[in-house]
MARDREN-839665 format. One record per residue: residue in three letters; z, x, y of N, C-alpha, C, CB in turn. Coordinates in steps of 0.05 Angstrom, whole numbers, plus 5000, padded with zeros to 4 digits. Glycine has a CB too. Example, Ala and Ser with C-alpha at 12.3 -4.5 7.8 and 13.67 -1.06 7.14 Angstrom:
BEGIN
ALA515652644886515652464910515652644934518152264911SER514252574955514352734979515752585001511452824988
***
This chain:
BEGIN
MET395935865623397135675624398435505604396035595633THR396335655583397035525555400035615548394835645529GLY400535425522403035545518405135375530403135815528GLN404935235548407335125569407334895566407335155599PRO409634825568410334565555409134285571413634555554PRO408634085562407133845573409033695591406033645550ARG408233655616410233515643411233255634408433445673GLU413933205646415733105638413732785650419033245649GLY414332595626412832335631409732385624413232225663THR408932585609405432455597406032505569401832655608ASP407432485550407332445528406132635510406532255528GLY406032895524404733085513401833135518405033055490VAL400732985535398032985552398633075579396632685555ALA396733275584396433305612394933125636395433505613GLY396232935632394832695649393432845680397732425657ASP395132915695394433125728391733225719396933455738SER391133275698389033535695385833405686390333785666ALA387133105687384232965671383432825697384732715640GLY381132775698379132605722379632385720376132605722PRO378732245735378831875733377231765712377631715760ALA376131885699375531795666375931965645372731735660GLY377632125654378332265633380832235614378332485642GLY380732235590382832195579383331875574384632335595PRO385231815552386231465547388331475565387531355513THR390431645571392331595599390431465616393631885615GLY389131625631387131535648386831295657385231585639ALA385131265627383430965627385330785626381430905602VAL387830785610390230565614391230565637392530595598ARG392230735655393330695674390630525703394831005678ALA388630655695385930505715386030235717382830555705GLY386330175682386529875677388929625686386529885650ARG391529845683393929655689393729585716396729775684HIS392329805728392829765762390629555768392230075783VAL388029545753385829355766387229125760382629365754ARG387829025738389428765731392328735751390328805695HIS393228825767395628745771394028695803398628975763ARG393028845815391928695841390628555835390828805860GLY388428445812386728115813389527965811384128005780THR390927905794393027725795394427635825395027855778HIS394227875835396027875869393527675886396328315889ARG391527755874389127625897388527295890385527815894ARG388427185860388127025850390626815854387327105829LEU393226965863395826835866395226715896398527045863ARG394226925912393726905945391426625946392127255960LEU389826585935387926445936388926145929385926565921THR389826215910391625925903393225785918393425945886ALA394925925936396625885954394925855975398726085956ILE393325915983391725816005390425586009390125946007LEU389025545984387825285975389725045970386425325952LEU392125045959394224885964394724835992396424975951ALA395925035999396224956034394024876050397125186051SER392124946039389124786050389324496049386224856031VAL389124376027390224086014392024016027391124075987LEU395024076022396823946035396723976065399224016025LEU395424126077395124106108393523876115393824356121ALA391023916103389123686100390423456090386923756083ALA391823326078392623106079395423056091392423026055VAL396123316100398523166128396623086153401323466144VAL394223176155392123116179391822866173389223266180PHE390622776152389022506138391222316145388422506101VAL394822376134397022216140396422116164399522326139ALA396522306178397022326215395422156227396122616230VAL392822216223390222056225390721736225388422126200GLN392021636194391821486184393021256203392521556161VAL396421426208398521286224397521216247400721416229ILE396921496262395321386293393621226296393921546307ARG391821136275389720906270391020676271388220926244LEU392820546244394620456245396920326267395020586233GLN397720486292398020446306397120376335398820516299SER394420426333392620416355391020076347390120746354ASN392120016327390819786323392619496330389919806294VAL395519586337397919396334398019376369401119536315SER398519146377398918946402401318956407398218656399THR402719006427405618976433406518706455406619276445LEU408318666462409618436471412618486468408718186456PRO413418376497416618336490418118196475417818296506LEU420218286467422318136449422617866452424818236452ASN423717876473425617706486425417686512428017776482LEU424517426518423817316554425217066564420317226560GLY427917086549429816846556431617056576431816676526GLU432816796590435516956608437017086594437516786623ALA437716946570440916996557439417286531442816576534GLN439317526547438217766536440517856508437918026564SER439917926494440218026460442618246477436618216437SER445018296472446818476476447418626455448718386484ALA445718586425446618706401445119056395445618446375LEU447119236383446519486386443919486368448719676378PRO442519666373439119726354440919646328437220156352VAL437919596316438819576287437619816277437919296271ASP438719856250436520076230435019936208438220326212SER432619926209430419816188431019906162427319916194SER432720056161433020106133435019976121433420356129THR437620026138440319986129441019686141442520246142ASP440719656155442519356167441319006162442519406204PRO441718846160440918626157439018576186443418456152LEU436918506174433618396194432518166206431418406179GLN432818066216430817796220429017796235431817576229ILE426317696226423817776240422617516239422018016226LEU422317386266420517146276417017246262420617136318VAL416917056244413117126245412416836257411017196204LEU410016826275409216686282406316566276409916736299GLY404516426266402316426263400516246290402016346236THR399816306305398116186333395416006317396716526358ASP394515856336392315676341390015756353393115486354THR390416036361388616106376385616156360389716336391ARG382816176368381716146344380216456347379815846339THR382016676347379416916351379017026328379917186372GLY376817066322376017076297373816916285378017016285ASN374616666299373616446288370316436294375216216298THR369016296274366116286282365615966279364016496262GLY366815796283366115476285367415386258362415396286GLY366315156249367815016215369614926232369315246183ALA371014896217373614596224375414706244376014486193PHE375314926245378515046265376115076299380715556246GLY374115106298372515136320371515436322374015046344ASP371115456350370615776360372415866364369215846381GLU373116126372374516266389374416196426373416536382GLU371916116428372215926466374215826467370215666476LEU374515606437376715416449379015476457377415246435SER379615786451382515886451383315856486382616246436SER385815866492387015876513389816026516387115656519GLY389516396521391916396535393416536505393116046549GLN396216456493398016476469396816186449401916446481GLY396116086458396015756451398815636437393415696429ASN399615506418401915386404402015536381401715086397SER403615586371405115676344404415436331408615746345ASP403015496316403015266288404915336265399815266271VAL405115616255407715716241409715836254407215886222MET412215736246414415906260415915926240415915786286MET416616156225418616256197420816496210416316436167LEU422716446204425016626205425516806182427416476210VAL425217036180425517256156427317336158423817466151ALA430017326145432117436145431917656117434317226146LEU432017836122432818076100436218226101430318356108SER437318146075439418166075440318566071440017946054ALA442518596084443018926083443119036059445519016095ASP443718936034444219006008441319005994446318795995ARG439618926006436418985992436018615967436719425961GLU438118505972438618365948436918125955441818305941ASN436717975979436317775989434017686014438617755995VAL432717546006430617456031430917146029427117556026THR430817126057431016856060428516766088434516776066VAL426916526071424816466103424916206110421316506101VAL425916116130427115866143424215896169431315896157SER423615606157420615436167422115236194418815156132PHE420915236209420915076238418714946244421215246261PRO418614626235416314446240416114516269416914116233ARG413214476281411214496302412314286317408214466295ASP413514036304413313806319416913796330412113516297LEU418514036330421513976325422814006347422914136306LEU424313826368424713806394427213996394425013496405VAL427414246418429914366418430014436445430414606398PRO432514496458432414596483430814786493434314656488LEU428614856505428015026509429215246540425814926504PRO428415476532430515566553427715716575433515826538ARG429915806600428115936625426716206615430116016654CYS424316186617423016476608420516556627421716456573ILE420416836633419216966656415817096639421817256670ASP413417056643411817086635411217426637410516906644PRO410917546621411117816631408117896640412518016609GLU406117706635403617866638403317726681400117716604THR404317496680403417286711405717326724403016906708ASP408817396710410917326729412117136736410517376747GLU409616876723410616596728413116556713408516366719VAL414816346723417716276709417516006692420216236732SER418415956673417815676671420915546670415815606643ARG421215316671423015186676425315086641421214946693ALA428015166651428515026624429314776612429715126616VAL428414656597428714416597431114276563425114326598ASP432114106570433713966556432713956529434013736567LEU430713826521429213806505425913846499430013646502GLY425314016492421714066482420414096463420514226487GLN417614156458417514196429416914476420415414016417LEU418614566412419014776396416115016396419714646364ASN414814916384411415056383410115026416408914826356GLY411114956435409815016460411315206475409314786476ALA413915326467415315556479412315816485418315676452LEU410715806462409316026464407816086482408116056447LYS406715856493405215826516407415966549404315446516GLU409615936541411216006566412016276565413715836570GLY409516496564410516766563409816926535413516766568GLY409016826519408916866501410816876469408216996509PRO411117056450413317006429415317126438412817086402GLY416517206463419217256470419517076475420117426484CYS419516806494420016616490421316366468418816626497THR419216346447419616336427422016426411417916396422VAL422116626413425116786401427416796416424817066398ALA427316676443429516596457429716366445429516596487ALA427716156447428615946440430915896416426615836435ILE429515996397430616016368433616126369428816226349ASN433816396381435816486386437816266395435316676401GLU437616136410438415996432440015736412435515896455LEU437815626398437915416378440515526355434515376362THR440315766343441115906307444915976321438116366293ASP444016106345446116356361446016526342449516296370LEU443216666336443116866321441717106337441916786295SER440817376339440217456351437617646334442417516364ILE435717536337433417556329432317866333431917356342ASP431218076314429818296318427418346322430218406305HIS426018186312423618336316421818026311422918636291PHE418818036318417217906315414417946310417717806328MET413717796297409517876289408517556286408318106245MET406617646310405017446310401517466302405517366335ALA400417306287398017266275396117086281398317236255ASP393817046285392016906291390216806259390517076315PHE388416586267386916546242385516786224384916366249ASN384616966237383517116226385417376207381817176246ALA387217306209389917536194389317366164394517496212VAL389517106170390416956145387517056125390916576152LYS385016916141382916996128382217246111381616976142GLU382617456133382517766126384917896105382917926155LEU387317846106389117926090388917676059392017936110SER387817486057388117306032385317476016387816896040SER384017566035381317746015380917976006379117756023THR383318126023385018356011386718355989386418436027LEU387118185985389218115963387618015939391417875972GLY385017965947383817875929383817635924384317955913GLY384417395934385117115935388617065923382616945916VAL389216785928392316755917391616445908395416805945GLU392816425883393216255866393915975886395316365844VAL393015735884394715565899394015355877394015505933CYS395815045877395614825857395314635879398214775835VAL393714445870394214045880393813995861392313835900GLU395413635861395713515842392913315837398313395846GLU391913335852390013155846387713315877391512745848ALA385513215868382713485886383413335910378213485877VAL381813585925382013445959380713565973384513445975ASP379513355990377113476005376413366027374913455991ASP378513486048380013426080377913486099382913626089GLU376813266106374213356131375213456155372213096143TYR378413456160379013526182380113846181380813316191SER380613986153381214136148379014406141382714036134GLY377914256126374314366104376014396078371914786114LEU378414386073379114416052378314276020381214396060ARG376714416008375714285983376314425955372714245986LEU378514315942380214495920379514245898384114575928PRO379214255869378914085837382414075841377014305800ALA383013995824385813825819386614105794385313395803GLY389214155798390014395786390314605804388414475767THR389614835787390515115807388615245810392615325796SER387515405836385115535846385815675856383515445858GLU384915895863385516155874383916145900384816405855VAL384616145922383416075956383616425967386315795981GLU381016395986381216585999379516646026380916745982GLY379916736051377816696071378916486081375016656063GLU376516396089376616096101377915836091374216016102GLN377815816070379015636039381715666040378015766006ALA383315966050385515886047386815876073386716006028LEU386315896096386315866118386815646122384615936128ALA384715466106384915136107387515026100382814996086PHE387815156069390015076060393115066067389815146046LEU392915356094395615336101394915166130397415666102ARG392415066142392814826163392614596156391214826184THR391814526129391214226124394314086132390114156088ARG394213836142395713676158396113536140394913556182TYR393613236142392813076132393512956095390513156139SER392613216081392913196049394613216037391913326037PHE396713316046400113376032402113246046401413716033GLY403613096022406312986029405612796045408213156042ASP407212736071406412526079404312456103408312436082GLY403412676101401112736131402812876149399812416152GLY404812886144405813146177406213306176407713176194ASP408613446179407813856188410513776158409214126239THR411913666156413713786127412513836109415713636113GLY409913586100407713716069406613986083404013466057ARG406114026098403514316116405914456111401914316161ILE408614516113410914676109410714746079413714526116ALA411014546059410814626039409414726023411114546034ALA406714646034404614826025404915126028402314756037GLN404815116052405215456069407215626061406115446101GLN409215516043411715636026410415645999414715436027SER409115535989408615495961406115805968407115085948PHE404715745988402816025986405216265990399916056015LEU406116285999407416586009409016655974410616526045ALA410316455974411216405938409116565918411116015928SER407116455918404216555898404016925909400216295910MET403716935936403517155935405317375937402317165946ALA407717225938408917425938408917475904411417385954ARG409017315883408217365859406017595852407517135851LYS404317515867401917655853402817965865398217505863VAL403918025894403818245907406018385885404618205940ARG407718295875409318415858407918415825412218265860ALA406818315816405518335793403418575793404218065787GLU401918615815400018825819401219145831397918685841GLY404119165837405719325844404419425873406119515822THR403319265883401219305906403819475923399518955924LEU406219365932408319645951408819835945410919625958THR408519845917408620215908405820335898410920285879ASN404220185915400520265907400120315938397919935890LEU399920575947399520685976396520655978400521015982PRO394920665971391920565976391920265985390020595948LYS393620125969392919825965394819685994394019705928LEU396719905995398919836014398019966042402019966002TYR396720216046395820206066392919986081395720436063SER391019936059389119696060390819456076388219616027ILE392819436065394319046071395419216108399118866033ALA396419416113397919496129395519496156399519766117ASP393119546145391119596159390219266171388919766139VAL389819116149389018856160391818686175387618686132VAL393518806174396018736184395718716215398118946175THR395718986215396519166242393719056258396619586236ARG391519026247388318946275388718646279383818986259ASN391018536263390718236265394018206285390518056226LEU395518316287398618276296399118356319400418416281THR400618126334402218236359405318266353401818016386VAL406818506362409618596350410018566372410618866336ASP413818696377415818726398414619026393419318626395GLU415119146417414619476418416319606394415719636449GLU419219606390420119716367417819686338422919566364LEU417219446328416619366316413619596314416919096321SER412319756332409119736341409219966311407619866384GLN411020136315410620346292410420246264412920536292PRO407520446249407020426225409620446208405120596219THR410820606208413720686195415520466196415320926209GLU414920386212418620056211416119896193420519766261LEU413619816189413219636174412419726147411619476186LEU412720016145412920126117416720076115411520516114ARG418220136117421220156115421219756109423120326152ILE420119716122420119386115419119266086418019236137ALA417419416087415219396060417719526029411619706067ASP418819726041420619846025422519646002422319986045ARG423719586031425819376025425119126010426819286049LEU422819056011421718765993421218905968418518576005ARG421719175959419019215941421519145909416919655945ASN423519165913425519175881427018865890428719545877VAL426318705917428218435907426518235891429618255934ASP429318105884428917925852427217735866432117755834LEU424617585855423117395862424817105865420917405842GLY427317085849429216815850431616925877431316735812ASN431317145884432917125909430817175936435617365908ILE427717055935427216995962426616735960425117145977ALA428616595981428616305985426716276008431516175989PHE425416085999423215946026424015586031419015966012VAL425615566057426915356063425815276084429415376066THR426214966094425314846126427814786134423114546129VAL428914936159430914716173431614446171430514686193PRO433614356167434414096161432513966191438514056158THR432213716192432013456221431313236208429413486249GLN430913136223432012866223430012686248435612886232PRO428712466247426812346258428512246291425612096233TRP426712386308428212266340428711956341425812326369VAL430011936350430611736353428211516370433111796364GLU427811626396426111536412423511546403426411646432ASP422211746381419311776374419311896348417711936393PRO419411696326419411716297417512026283417811396287ASN415312066312413212366299414512516312409512426307ARG417212536321418212766325420612846312418412776347LEU420713016308423513186300425313256322422813466285VAL427713286314430813366322432413476302432413126332LEU434513736307435413846291437013626280436414086297ASP437913626242439813496234442613766231438713336206GLU443613786254445413936251448113956228446013896273ASP449213736225451513776198450213876179453013526184ARG447213876175446514036147445314346155443913856128ALA444814316183443014546191445914726195440614506221ALA448014676195451214876206450815116179455514626203PRO450915026170451215156139449315356137450614956113LEU447315296137444815486136444715666160442015316134PHE445515586188445915866208447515976201446415866235ASP449715856192452216096184451516306165454815966171ALA450016196143449116436113447116656133446316226077LEU445716556149443616756161446316986187440216496184ARG447216826196449816956216451017196202452416736221GLN452017166176453417276162452617386144454817186157ASP449717366139448717566130448517556089450517796146ARG448717176083449017086057445817036053451116816053GLY445717046024442816976020443316666007441117205997LEU441316526007441916196002443216165961437715986008SER442816365948443816295922447216365920442016465900GLU448116485948450416525940452416285968451016905938SER454816225946456416035958457216085991458816025939SER457515896005458215956033461216086029458115656054ALA461116306046463016436052464816286073462016666060ALA467716356077469916316093468816236122471616566092PRO469316146137468616166171471016296179468215866190THR469616416209470116566227471716496248468316626234SER471616236246472016126275473615796272468616096293GLY476015686284477015386275475115186288480215316285SER472015276292470615036317469914956289467715106348GLY468414706294467314566277466414276292469314556254ARG464314086279464513826290465113526281462713806297ALA465913366304467113156302466713026275466513016323THR468412976249466712836229469012526227466313056194ALA468412346210471512186201471912216166471411766210THR474212256178475912346152477112076142478612586159PRO477111966111477811706097480911736115477811696056GLY481611536125484811526125485811536153486211776109LYS483611666166484911816185483011726209485212156177GLU483311796235481811786269480111986259483811886304GLN477511996281475612116276476112376293473311956280THR476612606289476512806299475112936321476312886284GLN475413086340474513146365474513476366476613006387GLU472313576388471413796378474213936404467213846379GLN474714216392475914296421475114606432479214276419PRO475414696452474115046457475715166430475415256493GLN475015426424475915666405477515756428473515896390GLU480115766411482515896427482616306412486315636415GLN483816436429483016676426486116816421481216766453THR488316726409489616796398490116876379490216736400PRO491517056367491817066340493816936314492017276341ALA492716866291493916686288497416776276491916516271PRO498516546269501516576281502816686243503316156300ASP505216706250505916846220506416596207508717076216PRO505016496180504916336163507116156154504216466148SER509816276164512216206149513215936174514716516144ILE511816026198512515716221509515596229514515806258VAL508815536213505815396215506915106201502815586192PRO507114896210507214646196504414636189508114396213LEU505014526156502914526141502514236120503214776126LEU501614066122501413856118499413916094500813706140VAL499813756063498013746050497213566035498113876043LEU494813376038494213146033492013106005493313066058ASN493013015988491313045951489412915958492712905918ALA486812935967485012745958483512755933483312735976THR484712885921483612815888484612655870483613015871ASN483512575846484712415826485812535807483212265815ASP487012775811489512915803492012875812489213135807PRO493112675809496312705832498112915823498712395832ASN498113105806499213255806497813555831499413275776ARG495613445836493713705856495013805878491013595871GLY496413605893497813645919499813895910499413345931ALA501613795897504113995885502914235878505513875857ASP500914315860499414565857498814705881496914515844VAL497414625899496114695916499114865935494214425930GLN500414615942502414695955505214955944503414425959GLN504115025923505315185912503615505909506015045887LEU501215405911499715665925500115745957496515605923LEU501115505966500715595994504615786002499615206019LEU505515635984509015705988508216055975512015435960ASP507616075956506816375946506116595962504716355929ALA504316385989502816536012503816576040500516416017GLY506716496031508716516055508116216073507916826074TYR506716046066506615726083509915626075503615436065THR511815686086513615546074515215356081514815666069GLN513515206109513714966113511414756100513814966139ALA510014826080507414666067509414496048504514876048SER508514276059509014006039506413746033511613836056PRO507313636008505113515999505013175996504713645976LEU502913036009501812736003500212645998501712596013GLN499712445984498212295971495312275999500211985961ALA493712255988490612076004489112035988488712196027GLU487711796007485411735992483011945989484411496005GLN482411885970479812055950477612145969478111835925GLN477412405973474612475981473812725970474312486009GLU470812725979469412945966469413235973467012875967THR470113245999470213556013472513486024467813686036THR473413896022476713876033475013986065479914166013GLN477213896082477913906109480414086113478413626118ILE479814226147481914316153482414066170481814596164LEU485714016181484413896213486414066226484513506225PHE487214136248488014276267489014096294485914456271GLY492114156301493114186328492414276348494614266330ALA493014266375492614416388494114666388492514316403GLY494314916398495115166393495115316363497515146402TYR493115136345493815256320490115276301496715006302ALA488115426319485815396316485615626298484315376339ALA486715936306486816106294487916106270487416236307ALA490515896263491815926243490115686223495015906251ALA488415596230486415356215484215606204484515056242ALA483415786220481515916205482216136187479915996221GLU484416176191486716436172486716256136491716446192LEU487216026144487715886125484815716110489915726136ALA483015706128479815606109478915946096476315456140GLU480016186112479016406100480916366076479016686116ARG483016276068484716296041482416116017488516096048PHE481915916033480715686008477415706010481715286016GLY476815876028473915856027473015586040472915875997VAL473315506055473115236076470715276088475415196099GLN467815116091466015206108467215136139463115076101ALA465415216160467215196188467314976201466415366207SER464014896189463714576195466214386191461414466176GLN467514456169469814166151472114326160469814096106VAL472514476189474814516204474414406228475714776206LEU475914266236476414046259478913946275475613826248TYR478813966302480913906308481213596309481214036329SER484313606319484913246315487713296331485413066274GLU487313096347489512976372491612946362489012716386THR492012826339494712756324495912906301494612506314ALA494513156293495013376273497213486289492513596266ASN499813496269502213776286501613966271505913776284GLY500714176276500614386262497814386251502714396244LEU497514406222495814416206495414146188496314646193GLU493414026174493113846156490213966133492613536174LEU491713976110489214056084488313876073490014216060VAL486013716070485013536058484613686034482813406071VAL486413646011484513715989482813565971485613835975GLY479613635974477813465963476513545941476013405979SER475513375921475313395898472713735888474213055891ASP472313825918471414065908473414315907469114135924LEU475814195909478514425909479714245890480714495940SER479014185872480614045857482414265832478513825845THR480714445826482414655817481714955826482414635788GLY483015125812481715395825483315375852477915405830THR482615695866484215785894481915675912485016175900SER479315655909476915635929475315335926474715895923VAL474215335941473115055941469615135924472814925981ASP469814865908467014915891464614855902466814765869ARG463214965909460514845927458114975905460214995967PRO456614755910453215025902452615065918450114995888PRO450515225898449215435920447615235947446515675901LEU448015395972447515296003443915215992448115606035SER442315315978439615255971438915055956438715425960SER441114905950440414655927441314405946442514675892ALA441714405976442914265997439914256009445714416016LEU438014356007435714466028433414416020435614756031ASP431614376042428114326014426814556022425013986018GLY426314646001425014945996424415025962427515186009GLN424115185962423715335940423215675943421315195929THR424615775912424216135916421516165907426416355895ALA421116435908418216565896417016555868418316825900ASP420216535852419516565831418016275817422016675819GLN418816115834417815775826414915745837420015495842LYS413215695806409915595815410715205819406615695777THR409615165841409614895855406814805857410914895884CYS405714565855403814465860403914155879402614465836GLN402914185899402714005928401113725914400414205960ALA403313535928402213285926400613265937403313105929THR398513075942397212935961397512675969395212965957SER396812675991397612436012396412216015397712486036GLY394512325999391712036001390811896027392611735984PHE390912026049389812026078386812056076391112276097
***
């Protein structure tokens, strides 16, 4: 065998004739082979560990979601006979309206100023009624408070547990609708009042306020003077304080210590509390902190009754996600406009003229910081026009708007600029209203459109052109075609100039820090 050339690939070393420990080549090959197998084993072990951790995380999340879901109680959304025909909403992308109710049941209460839970009966009354509207573009949130003393038409409702039927009434106290079958009856009443179609409701009791405020570590509030309220048990020094638990509940339920001692003062305190809570949640990054968010979700779900569709924890998380980046200045808290009832000044009725633009904004998915958009119909309420007889309501017409060139149109200049009528006439001529002609009129602030029989659709089209709100589009028996009364709010430009809707309403935005005036009761 000597003298034979080395085998190919052995680099001159007869590696095959060496044993496992023989020669340098055998050692190198053995070493390489051992390292390769070890690396694979470590990779497999790492992959198994990662998979185990991920599986454990998924199981943990699933368990927590199931736990949250098991916390929630549900009731029907709408108990009224006029059921909503709207399509299902996507809570991630659509405009969303949620009615939040706070009941006066004593569940979880152990005495003190608010009594024991044995004092509770059924659903109780709704001490707090707030409609939360989330805009589709995620830029605006509007929270509308309804006073508990507000008298409204109450619909006929069927109690889902007893099948008892309540009778419809022309005027009943809104907070009493809850007793007629639950939150679904309050939803039906507010739908009827506002011409909205509420998507969800959340109902909480005393215990929810106490636990949530404690979970957040307290909420900052402010009072102008020291408060020692024997009715609610609220005791605060003048200036700012942090409240939680029983004191947070007392702050929200105090009626006699704030404002005029009525429900409007209490609503102002509730709005201030929620605005302060929003600032704290935003400052601490709660909506992006999953452990904190879960602890809040746990408290909320344990103390909530919701409609069936909102019972999924994922729905609550989607809503939280929508609130995450909303500017605090675009979170508006307002009170629905009301006035004292003529038969009893201790009760309130809707101020329809002031409430109409607010309800328009909610239906049209507009934030209160935006100017009022054009109306979508030619109907409106009767108002007096200077120099003209009072207009009357007429049923809406379904016919399409005629060609502008055949519409008789009188332009009444009610501004202090004698040339404004001719300017508006030219705008109309350029838009095809060839029959537009100007006249001078007595000055007035608000632009109106008066329409005669058969011209409701034409009036709506003209209103859209100039941004005239729906409540100022009125039927007139004496109008021949259309009459555009150009008020001071249209003294320049091509659209009425109106301040933000929120400036005409009582309330605040979440970025405003407010201090409650004490009533001295």
